[in-house]
VEXRO-282887 format. One line per 4 residues: number of its first residue (from 1); for each residue x, y, z of C-alpha. Coordinates in Angstrom, 2 decimals. Example, Ala and Ser with C-alpha at 12.3 -4.5 7.8 and 13.67 -1.06 7.14 Angstrom:
<marlos>
1> 12.30/-4.50/7.80 | 13.67/-1.06/7.14 $
</marlos>
This chain:
<marlos>
1> -9.47/-0.16/-12.02 | -5.84/-0.66/-12.91 | -4.01/2.25/-14.44 | -0.77/3.03/-16.19 $
5> 1.74/5.23/-14.36 | 0.97/8.34/-16.40 | -2.72/8.19/-15.51 | -1.88/7.64/-11.84 $
9> 0.38/10.72/-11.83 | -2.25/12.77/-13.68 | -4.87/11.76/-11.12 | -2.87/12.16/-7.91 $
13> -0.59/15.08/-8.81 | -3.25/17.82/-8.78 | -4.88/16.32/-5.65 | -1.72/16.05/-3.57 $
17> -1.86/19.50/-1.94 | -5.16/18.87/-0.17 | -5.09/15.06/0.03 | -4.61/14.88/3.80 $
21> -7.31/17.48/4.50 | -9.79/15.51/2.38 | -9.35/12.44/4.61 | -8.43/13.83/8.05 $
25> -9.82/10.97/10.13 | -7.97/8.04/8.54 | -5.05/7.99/11.00 | -6.46/5.37/13.40 $
29> -7.39/3.06/10.52 | -3.85/3.27/9.14 | -2.36/2.58/12.59 | -4.63/-0.45/13.07 $
33> -3.71/-1.87/9.66 | -0.01/-1.41/10.37 | -0.47/-3.21/13.71 | -2.19/-6.10/11.90 $
37> 0.81/-6.43/9.58 | 2.76/-7.82/12.55 | 6.02/-5.92/12.11 | 8.83/-6.41/14.62 $
41> 11.59/-4.10/15.77 | 14.40/-4.15/13.23 | 12.21/-5.18/10.28 | 12.53/-3.60/6.83 $
45> 9.19/-2.45/5.39 | 8.12/-0.74/2.19 | 5.07/1.51/1.94 | 4.30/0.91/-1.74 $
49> 2.42/3.84/-3.23 | 2.90/5.77/0.00 | 1.29/8.97/-1.28 | 1.60/11.68/1.36 $
53> 3.05/9.13/3.78 | 0.17/8.75/6.21 | 1.31/5.24/7.19 | 4.99/6.11/7.58 $
57> 4.95/7.23/11.26 | 3.06/4.07/12.29 | 5.45/1.90/10.26 | 8.44/3.61/11.91 $
61> 6.94/3.09/15.37 | 6.42/-0.61/14.58 | 9.99/-1.32/13.38 | 11.70/1.07/15.81 $
65> 14.95/2.94/15.35 | 16.84/-0.13/14.13 | 14.30/-0.92/11.42 | 14.11/0.36/7.87 $
69> 11.10/2.17/6.42 | 10.93/3.11/2.75 | 8.09/5.08/1.21 | 7.82/4.70/-2.57 $
73> 5.52/6.64/-4.85 | 5.59/7.60/-8.50 | 3.89/10.99/-8.03 | 6.40/13.73/-7.09 $
77> 3.69/16.00/-5.69 | 2.58/13.33/-3.22 | 6.13/12.83/-1.97 | 6.54/16.61/-1.68 $
81> 3.48/16.67/0.59 | 4.98/13.87/2.68 | 8.06/16.04/3.18 | 5.94/19.11/4.04 $
85> 4.15/17.02/6.67 | 7.51/15.93/8.14 | 6.89/12.28/7.35 | 10.26/11.99/5.65 $
89> 11.66/11.84/9.20 | 10.06/8.41/9.53 | 11.26/6.93/6.24 | 13.47/7.19/3.21 $
93> 11.29/8.44/0.35 | 11.79/7.15/-3.18 | 10.28/8.44/-6.41 | 9.77/5.12/-8.17 $
97> 7.23/2.79/-9.68 | 6.48/-0.42/-7.77 | 6.98/-2.31/-11.02 | 10.75/-1.66/-10.76 $
101> 11.80/-1.48/-7.14 | 15.41/-0.49/-6.52 | 15.95/-3.15/-3.85 | 17.67/-6.52/-3.93 $
105> 15.77/-9.80/-3.86 | 14.40/-10.61/-0.40 | 15.56/-7.32/1.11 | 12.24/-6.57/2.80 $
109> 10.30/-8.19/5.61 | 6.98/-6.64/4.61 | 5.08/-4.40/2.21 | 2.20/-2.10/3.12 $
113> 0.01/-0.93/0.23 | -2.82/1.52/0.99 | -5.15/1.90/-1.98 | -2.46/0.32/-4.12 $
117> -4.05/-2.63/-5.88 | -6.51/-0.65/-7.98 | -3.77/1.59/-9.37 | -1.35/-1.09/-10.58 $
121> -0.75/-1.11/-14.34 | -0.18/-4.89/-14.37 | -1.42/-6.29/-11.04 | 0.00/-9.81/-11.49 $
125> 3.42/-8.59/-12.58 | 3.52/-5.81/-9.99 | 2.59/-8.19/-7.16 | 5.35/-10.53/-8.39 $
129> 7.78/-7.62/-8.14 | 6.70/-6.97/-4.56 | 7.15/-10.69/-3.82 | 10.64/-10.57/-5.33 $
133> 11.60/-7.82/-2.94 | 10.24/-9.63/0.14 | 11.93/-12.54/1.89 | 10.12/-15.90/2.01 $
137> 7.66/-15.76/4.90 | 7.48/-11.98/4.66 | 4.15/-10.21/4.70 | 1.94/-8.02/2.50 $
141> -0.96/-5.80/3.60 | -3.34/-4.40/1.01 | -5.39/-1.77/2.82 | -8.03/0.90/2.37 $
145> -9.58/2.87/5.25 | -13.09/2.07/3.94 | -14.50/-1.09/2.43 | -15.30/-1.83/-1.20 $
149> -19.01/-0.93/-0.98 | -18.34/2.37/0.78 | -15.61/3.24/-1.69 | -17.85/2.47/-4.67 $
153> -20.61/4.62/-3.17 | -18.15/7.47/-2.61 | -17.40/7.39/-6.35 | -21.06/7.02/-7.35 $
157> -20.63/3.44/-8.58 | -22.07/0.05/-7.73 | -19.84/-2.68/-6.39 | -19.27/-5.35/-9.05 $
161> -18.09/-8.95/-9.12 | -15.21/-8.08/-11.44 | -13.66/-5.73/-8.84 | -10.01/-6.71/-8.51 $
165> -10.28/-6.25/-4.73 | -13.03/-8.88/-4.42 | -11.78/-12.02/-2.70 | -12.63/-14.43/-5.58 $
169> -10.51/-12.33/-7.95 | -7.75/-11.31/-5.56 | -6.96/-14.71/-4.01 | -5.86/-16.39/-7.28 $
173> -4.06/-13.23/-8.37 | -2.01/-13.26/-5.16 | -1.39/-17.01/-5.41 | -0.12/-16.68/-8.97 $
177> 2.17/-13.84/-7.91 | 4.00/-15.61/-5.08 | 1.70/-14.72/-2.17 | -0.65/-16.77/0.02 $
181> -3.69/-14.90/1.33 | -4.12/-15.46/5.06 | -6.83/-12.91/5.89 | -9.51/-10.98/4.01 $
185> -11.63/-8.27/5.64 | -14.04/-6.10/3.66 | -16.16/-4.08/6.10 | -17.69/-0.62/5.89 $
189> -14.89/0.89/7.94 | -11.93/-0.98/6.45 | -10.55/-3.21/3.74 | -7.53/-5.28/4.72 $
193> -5.97/-8.25/2.98 | -2.98/-9.92/4.58 | -0.77/-12.29/2.61 | 2.48/-14.17/3.19 $
197> 5.32/-14.56/0.70 | 5.70/-18.21/-0.36 $
</marlos>
């Protein structure tokens, strides 16, 4: 479910301190999703809604020392945990909302968004903002280390057709926001949507 920034901060702020210990086995899934994004040495990539920065080391490894990695999150406590974990060594961390990115048009080669789509206040507008920041032909990965059904079960809910992450809803949303979906995977052990900037 989409949320406004205040609700996102209220949800994630108190959970930041033990976030990584709650999900200790997600590292390989993050690394695999980053690999699927197809980054090259020297690329510029944004981890949108980076949280505690679990993807940042894999993103840095993918773009190498000449690349640029930016981790953006609107919850200060999550960024503080990223620093405590030493992940700020892999990226520049920004306290910002993805609805107003402080980057010029086309500055990025790719965006990685783990768990992002369900927390966007205005998904269409926010995805347009990500598209603005990415060069034509650049890539977007929307990722979660478990699939929609497993995530719904974790939260004691049933999966529904109106889920924003469902392919029939997400494909037109991406298309209307400047992205073309090229891959959709929703399995028990991972959710990964890859899109290309038109």
